[in-house]
C-alpha positions in Angstrom: 153.1 -4.8 193.5 153.4 -2.8 190.3 149.6 -3.0 189.8 149.1 -1.8 193.4 151.2 1.3 192.6 149.4 1.9 189.3 146.0 1.6 190.9 147.0 3.7 193.9 148.3 6.4 191.6 145.3 6.4 189.3 143.0 6.5 192.4 144.9 9.4 193.9 145.0 11.3 190.6 141.2 10.8 190.2 140.3 11.8 193.7 142.6 14.9 193.6 141.7 16.0 190.2 140.5 19.4 191.3 143.8 20.0 193.1 145.8 19.0 190.1 143.7 21.4 187.9 144.5 24.2 190.3 148.2 23.3 190.2 148.2 23.4 186.4 146.3 26.6 186.5 149.0 28.3 188.6 151.7 27.0 186.3 152.8 23.7 187.7 154.0 21.2 185.1 152.9 17.6 184.8 156.4 16.4 185.8 156.2 18.4 189.1 152.8 16.8 189.9 154.1 13.4 189.0 157.2 13.8 191.2 155.1 14.9 194.2 152.8 11.8 193.8 155.9 9.7 193.4 157.4 11.1 196.7 154.1 10.5 198.5 153.9 6.9 197.4 157.6 6.3 198.2 157.0 7.4 201.8 154.0 5.2 202.0 156.0 2.3 200.6 158.8 2.8 203.0 156.4 2.9 206.0 154.7 -0.3 204.9 158.0 -2.1 204.0 159.5 -1.0 207.4 156.5 -2.4 209.2 156.8 -5.7 207.4 160.6 -5.8 208.0 160.2 -5.2 211.7 157.5 -7.8 211.9 159.7 -10.3 210.0 162.7 -9.6 212.3 160.5 -9.8 215.4 159.0 -13.2 214.2 162.5 -14.7 213.6 163.7 -13.3 216.9 160.8 -14.7 218.8 161.0 -18.1 217.0 164.7 -18.3 217.8 164.0 -17.4 221.5 161.2 -20.0 221.7 163.4 -22.7 220.1 166.3 -22.0 222.5 164.0 -22.1 225.5 162.4 -25.4 224.5 165.4 -27.5 223.5 164.9 -31.2 223.7 161.1 -31.1 223.8 158.8 -32.8 221.3 157.5 -29.4 220.1 160.9 -28.1 219.4 162.0 -31.3 217.8 159.0 -31.2 215.4 159.6 -27.5 214.6 163.3 -28.2 213.9 162.4 -31.2 211.7 159.9 -29.1 209.7 161.6 -25.7 209.5 165.2 -26.2 210.6 166.7 -23.7 213.0 165.1 -20.3 213.4 168.3 -18.5 214.2 169.6 -16.1 211.7 172.8 -14.1 212.0 173.0 -10.3 211.9 173.5 -10.6 208.2 170.0 -12.1 207.9 168.5 -9.1 209.7 170.5 -6.7 207.5 169.2 -8.7 204.5 165.6 -8.2 205.7 166.0 -4.5 205.9 167.9 -4.2 202.5 165.0 -6.2 200.9 162.6 -3.7 202.5 164.4 -0.8 201.0 164.7 -2.3 197.6 161.0 -3.2 197.4 160.0 0.2 198.6 162.2 2.0 196.2 161.3 -0.3 193.3 157.6 0.4 193.8 158.2 4.1 193.0 160.1 3.9 189.7 158.5 5.4 186.7 159.1 4.6 183.0 162.6 6.1 182.6 163.9 3.7 185.3 162.5 0.5 183.9 165.4 -0.2 181.6 168.2 -0.1 184.2 166.2 -2.2 186.6 165.4 -4.8 183.9 169.0 -4.9 182.7 170.2 -5.4 186.3 167.7 -8.2 186.8 168.7 -9.9 183.6 172.4 -9.7 184.6 171.7 -11.4 187.9 169.6 -14.1 186.2 172.6 -14.6 183.9 174.9 -14.9 186.9 172.5 -17.5 188.5 172.4 -19.5 185.3 176.1 -19.5 184.9 176.5 -20.8 188.5 173.9 -23.5 188.0 176.1 -24.9 185.2 179.5 -23.9 186.4 179.1 -25.3 190.0 178.5 -28.9 188.8 181.2 -28.7 186.3 183.9 -27.4 188.6 183.0 -29.1 191.9 180.8 -32.0 191.4 182.3 -33.6 188.2 185.9 -33.5 189.5 
């Protein structure tokens, strides 16, 4: 995803070079131009992520409806054996949309935001590793 944003930004800058030169000529700073491109790509990312989230929620909703309509049929039994239940609670749908927002916003960060994002990611990996070792010690050994 990062490479997509990089190539999209480079392509947009290259194709709009004459506009950027005019903006610099009238006194716009590079940071202003960069912010405008960042806002543009944030909007594009939000639209794409929203479309993906809606399609994912629609898929899960249709799959749950199909599974509830075809209970005790061979097709439903095979789908349940392979994938489990397709029903997700409201928290699953909220999770889909939160993931959409995080991915859309993450795709628009520039270099000054990399450190907080990386530190947050490292913290959550640390929490995961602690629980991988702590869960067996506390619950499975006893």
